[in-house]
C-alpha positions, 0 to 999 in steps of 0.5 A: 500500500502506498500512502502520501500527502499531497496539496491540490490547487483548484483550477478555476477554468471550465470547458463549455460545449454542446453534446446530445449524447452524454448523460448526467454523471458522465466523465469526459476527457475532451470535448468532441465538438465546438468548445470554449475554455472559460477562466473564472480565476478572477471573477465568478461569471462570464458571458459567452456566445455561440454563433452558427448552426448547432454542432458546426458553429463557434463559441466566442467570449462576450455577448452576441454581436448586434444584428444588422438592421 
């Protein structure tokens, strides 16, 4: 048996992505479609947007751009 003491530092980053094939509690290694890493180190909220068709668009930091009139 191996025993040791370790200190862990939380990483306040999350990856946001779309998936219709995962179920609650599924562990993932890597997002397989469009995704964005959101850094929550210095603030507790972020705004991101998704532009384009589902599964083929892209995520972007910030709100959606205004629509042309």
